N, C-alpha and C positions, 0 to 999 in steps of 0.2 A: 504494500500500500504506500503510495506516495502522498506527500503533503504539499499543497500549494499555498504560498503566502499571497494573500490578496491585498493589494494596495488600492485605496479608494480613488486615487487620482489616475490610475492606469486605465487606458481605453482599449488596448489591444487584447483580443481574445476574450472579451467579456460578452457573455450571452445575455439576452434580456432577463432571464431568470436570475442570473448571477448579479446583474446590475440592480435588480429589485432587492436581493439579499444585502448587497452593500449599502443601499439606501436605508434599509431597515436597521442595519448595524450602526449607521451614522446617527440614527434617531435614538438608539438604545444607549450608546456609549456615554452621553452626558448624564443620563439617569444613573448609570453605574458610578460615574465620577461623583455625583451628589451623595450616593449612598456611602461611598468610601470616605468622603470628606466630612460627612455628618457623624462618622464614627460608628455607624451601624454595621457596615460590611467590613469586618476585621478578619483576623485569622480564624479559620473554621475550627470549632471545638469538636465537631462530629467526625467519626471515622469513615474512611473510604469514599468512593465515588458517590455512593448514594447519600452519604452524610453531606458531602459537598453540595449535591443537588438540592437536598432538603434545606440546607442553610441558605443557599441562594434564593430559593423560593420564599422562605420565611422572611428574609431581609426585604425582598421585593414587596411582599404583602404588607409588612410594616411601613415601608416607604409609601405605598399607595394609601394606606389608612391615614398617614400623616398628611398627605396631600388632600384627601377628602375632608379631614378635620379643618384644614386651613381654609378650604372653600366654604365649609359650613360656618366657620367663625366670621368670615367676611359677609356671608349672606345674613346671619343673625344681626350683625352690627348694622347692616343696611335696614333691616326690618325694624330694629329698635329706634334708629334715627328717624325713620318714616313715621312710626307711631308717636314718638315724642314730638315731632313736627306738627302732627295733627292735633295733639293735645294742646300745644302752645297756641295754635290758631284758634281752636275752639274756646279756650279760656281767655283769650285777648279781649273779645267784646265784653265779657262779664267784668273784667277789671276796669274797662273804660266806663261802664255804667256806674260802678261803685264809686269812682272818683268824681263823677259829675254831680 
């Protein structure tokens, strides 16, 4: 079995299927870099190839959950600002009448 090293800037000998795989790899590599820099994807404590695969999948699941929580945090902040804005607008005429 021979191993080919694929370089993303290389154009010669690239089939459409291979180009699609390289494009997918380019999309995944930044996510792996974020997992490594966040300190979650460290040295694998599990044994063997299966342990490596399980560890990678668990790290990816944790990363996805953190991304979902960040989106939910932003969404709820928007909802709370919206509701508080409505409360302020509704209470404003009442304050004006009390002052007059």
